[in-house]
N, C-alpha and C positions, 0 to 999 in steps of 0.2 A: 130498212130498203124492201122493198119488194123485188127480187132478181126474175121472178118468173117470166120463161120467155126472152128473156133479156140475149140470151144464148145461144147460137146456133150449134156448137161443136164446145163437146167437154171432151177434150185429151186427156188419157188418163196413162199415167207412168209412175203411179204411186207404188208398184211392187218390184221398180228401176234402183236396185241397191249396188249392184257390183257390176263392173263390165262394160262388155257391149254395149247392154240395154241401157244406161247411162250415159253411154257417148251419143248412140242412138237418137235418145230421146231429144238432147241438148242441141245437137245438129237439125231435129226437125221442127225444135218451138223457134231457134232463131231464125229457121229460113221461114215460118208462118209471120213473122217479126220483120223479116225482110221484106215480106209480098204484103205487107199492110193485108194480114189477115186472110190473103185468098180472097175480101170481101165479105167475111163472114164475123161472127163475135165469139169468141174463144172463153170457156172457162180450162184452167189448167189442174189438174191431181197430181200432185207432185211428190215424189221420195224424199227427204232432207240431200240427198247426193245429188241430185239433179237442181233443187230449188239452190243449194249452193251455186252451178253455174250459170244459173237464167236471172238470180235474183234481181239484179239492174233493170230487167225487162218487164218485171211483174207490178201490176197497178193493184193499189187496194180494192178488194171485193172482185178479185179475177181469178184467185187461186186458194188453194188448200193445201196444205205441207201436211203429208200422212207420215207423221215420226215415229208412229208406230205399222210398221207393215200390213197391209189387209192379209199377207199370206198367212201371217201367225196370230192376228188379232181381230177378233169377234169385234172387240168394239170400234176400229177404227171402219171396218166392214160396215156395220151399221151409221155412223158417222156420214161415212160416205153415198151411201144408198139413201139417208136420208135427206142429203145436201143435192142428189141428181135429182130426187121428188118432188124438190121445191124448186130447182131450176128447169126442169123438165127443157131439155135441149132438143134440138131434133136429131142428134147421134152421138153417141159415146164411140170414140174411137180410144182403145187402149194400146199402145205401143209395142208391147209384148207380154203376151199371157201367161198362165189364168190369171185374171182379176181377180175371181173368188167371188162375184157378187152378179146377181142377176137383174139387171137394168132395168128399166121400166120404160126405155126408148131403144131403139134400135143401136144392136151394138156390133161393132166391126173389132175386130181380134186380130191381132199378131200373134203368129205361133213360130219360136224358133225355139223350143226348151225341145234340147236333142233326147233328153229321155220320155216324155212324151212320143216324141216322133220315132223312136226305137232305139236302144241301147245295146251293145254287145256285151256279151257276158263277162268279157275282160273288165269292160270298163263296170261292171256291178262288182267286178274283184276286188277293185280299188279302193269299196269302202271298206275292205279289210275282212273281219269274220262273219261267218253266215247269220246273225244277229242283226248286222248292221247292212249288210245286203237285203235282208230282208224289211229293215225299214226303208230303205231305198227304194224296194220294189214296189213296196205299201204306199209310200208316196206319190208315186207313177200314177199307180192306179187312181188315187186323189184327185191328182192333176188332169187325168186325161176325162175324168167327171166333172170336172169344172171348166175345160174348155170346150165342152158341150153347152155352156149359156150363153154363149155368143150368139148373133144369126149372122155374118157373115165372118169368114177368115182371111188373111194376107200370110201368104208362106214364102219363103226366098230361094226354095229351089223346085223341080219338078217331082224330082223325089219326097220330098217333103210333102208335096201336092198330095201324091201317091198314100203316103203312110198316114195324114191326118182324114183321109176320106174313109179309111178302116176304121177310123175312132168315131167320126160325127157323122156318115152316112154317106152313099154313092153320091146321092143328090145335092149335098150342101156345096152352099155358091163358097167357094173356093178361089182365090186368086193370088197368083205368082207374079209376085214382083221383088226383082233381083236386088241382092245387096249392092253396095255402091262403099266408095272409098273416098276420102274429103278432098275437094279441090287442090288442095294445095299438094297433095303426094300428086294428084296427076300429074299435075303443073309440073313439079321437081322432075318428074319420070321425062316428061316431053320437053324440058328444056336443060337436062344434064348434060355436061360437057366429059365425057367418058373420057376423054384424054388428058383432063384435069381431075377426072375422079380420085379423092381421097379421104381416109375415114379423119371424123373432126376430133381429132384426141390425140394428147403425146404421150401415152402409156406404152410402154414396150411390151408390156404385158397385154395380149389380145382379148376380147371383150366381147361375153356373151350376153346379149339380153334374153329376159325371158316374158314378154309384154302379156301379162293373163294376171287377171284378180283368181284368187285362191276357188277352187275347188277339186271333190275328191276324182273327179273324170281327167283332171289336168294331169295329174300323174306326178306330181312336183316333187314327191318323195324319194323319188327314183333319182333326181339328179344326184345330190351327192356321192351316188355310187357310181352312176358315171365318170363323175369328172376325177375319182378316187381310180378308178380305173385306166383313167386318160393318161394321168400322172403315170401311174405304174406302168404301162406299156407303153407307152411315148415321150414320159419327161416332160408332159407339157402342160404348162404352167398357166391357168387362165384365170380370169376373174368372172364372177358369175353375178348380173343383176337382176334380181326380181324386182315387180312392181305390187307385191301384197299386200294388200292394206290394212289387215288385223295382224297386227304384233304378233299375236296369241299364233294365230296359223302359220305366221315364218317362223318362232321357234320351234315348232314342230317339223320343219326343214330343216335349221341349225343343228337342233338335239342328234338329227342322221350326221351333219357333218361333222359335227363336234366326234363323234364317236369313230367316225372314218380318218381323222385330224386333216380334214380336208377345210376346216371352220374359216381360216383366214381368204379363203378363195370367192366367201359369198357376202355380198352387199345386198339389203334392200331399201331403194329410193320410194317404195310405196303407190299406192294408185296415183297416176298422173292427171291432169286436165289433159283435154282432147286437143287443144290450141297449142298443146308442149309438144306432141305427140312427134312432128317430123324432127323438130332438134334433136329428142331425144333417139330417134333410131340411128340418125347420122353419126351419132358418138360411140356407134358399135361395129364388132367384128363381123359377129353371128348371131341370128335368130333362132333362137329356140323355141318351138311352140309344140311340145312334148304332148297335149292334150289326145286322150282316146277317145274323144266322143264330141263330135259338132256338128252342126248342121252347116256355120259358114264363120268363117273367123275374120275378122279385117286385120287383125295381124298379120296372117299370109300374104294378103295384098298390099299392106302397107311396107312389108319385109322388099316383094318384090321393087314397090315401085322406089323405093332406095337403095337397091341393085344388092342390099345385103343377100349374103349366102345363108339359105333356111334350112332348119333341121325339123323333120316331121316323122312321125310314127310311119307306118305303111298302112294307112284303111282307105276302104273307098272310099269317103268322104276326103281325106287328105288330099288323096290321088284327083281325085274329080274337080279338087278347085287349084289345085298347085302345079297339075300337070308334067313338065318336064323340068320345071326350075327347082324343086326342092331335093334337098339331099333325104333319104328315105331309110330307115330303120326299123328294123321288128321288134317290136315292142317289149316280148317279152324275152328278148337275147341281149346281155350285156355287153358281150361284144359288140357283136353289131351296131350298138349304140354307141360306144365309143370308137369305131372306125369310123362312124359314118362323121360323129361331130368334128375327129379328128380332118376329114376330108375338107369339109365346109372350112374349118379353121385354116388349111394349106391353100383354099382356092385364090386363086389370084386374077382366074381369068373373066374380068369386066365385060370384053365384049359377047361373049357367050351369053353371061345373065343379060347383058340389058336387050340382046333379040328375042330371049326368049320372055323376061319382063313385059317388053313392048305388045309381045302376041297375046300374053294373059289377058294383062291389066285393062287393055283395051275392049276386052269385053264388058267392064265394068263400068258405068256410067259414075256419074259425082253426086254426092249429095242430093244437090237441087235438082238433077232430073229423077230420083228416087220420090223425093216429095211430092212434086209433081204430078209423078205417076197415081202414089198414094189419094193425093187431094183431089185427082180427079175420078178415081174409087168413090171416095167420100160425097163427093157431089154428084154424083151418079143416086148416091144412096139415102142423098135428101131432099131428092129431085120433088 
């Protein structure tokens, strides 16, 4: 069957295999179908992780699943390039790049990779020895080269726009479209009865949720150390729940906990689908997001929307997003870390958290509003 010129847009999320990239891609695809494609014909380049959540929407001949990511597979890159050359759409929109491919049509690319946009020395140190740090720095150089292959870029903050201009050129067409939080979180916050607010758990042991995929810059290996110190310093017993997809990555954390004799405090529920996120957040007492490097983390806003005490390291990026809501600790000071976590666990001031959350979350629109802004941009470039 000849598919040439049948499709207006190729949506590419073939490199989105963990974390927020999956969530944003799934949300975008859902909104495309909810809006009848915005009167455009779509073809989808999907990672297996995204495909698992949208397979019920896909029709034969309208999608390709990259079982080997273009980030690491030259064969997949060639297959995708050949496919796009055959389809010859009006435009390719990559949700989060690099795409690692020079497309033969106009290419709009989202850039939210924090290493590309600028990482601190502390974030690089989390990779361990100098060899691993050097390898990560080389990867950043390579990704910055690959990010230039697009024609138009979308970023999430003005700070990211400034950083990206330094990479792709001062006159490059870069558009700022703020990130969002799903409508169910916004609705939950706007309708919550704080007088009746309570955690949806029967456990007497307080529970800390760490809602993040595994990356070196997430600083997850330090958590066993702070839990050990929390027990020694305050006699505080807690459960720490991870959402790490890879059991191998989780074992690297547990091995540290085992040496510190706090292994029993750790649980891994694995990666969860975003449709379950609100119910999951509501079950826990404190949200810990220890990342040393972010452009934007939806988990910050989701924690606020569910009125959970939020614990984060003090960096410019975290303070710019979390404002006066979060509990901040110094990333390389374990006493600061333990003290901050203890303060969050003891926080019972729901009213104060509610006022702060309403102020901050109101700045971020729904996914629907974000998708509408992206589609306005897309239509502008295919006009």
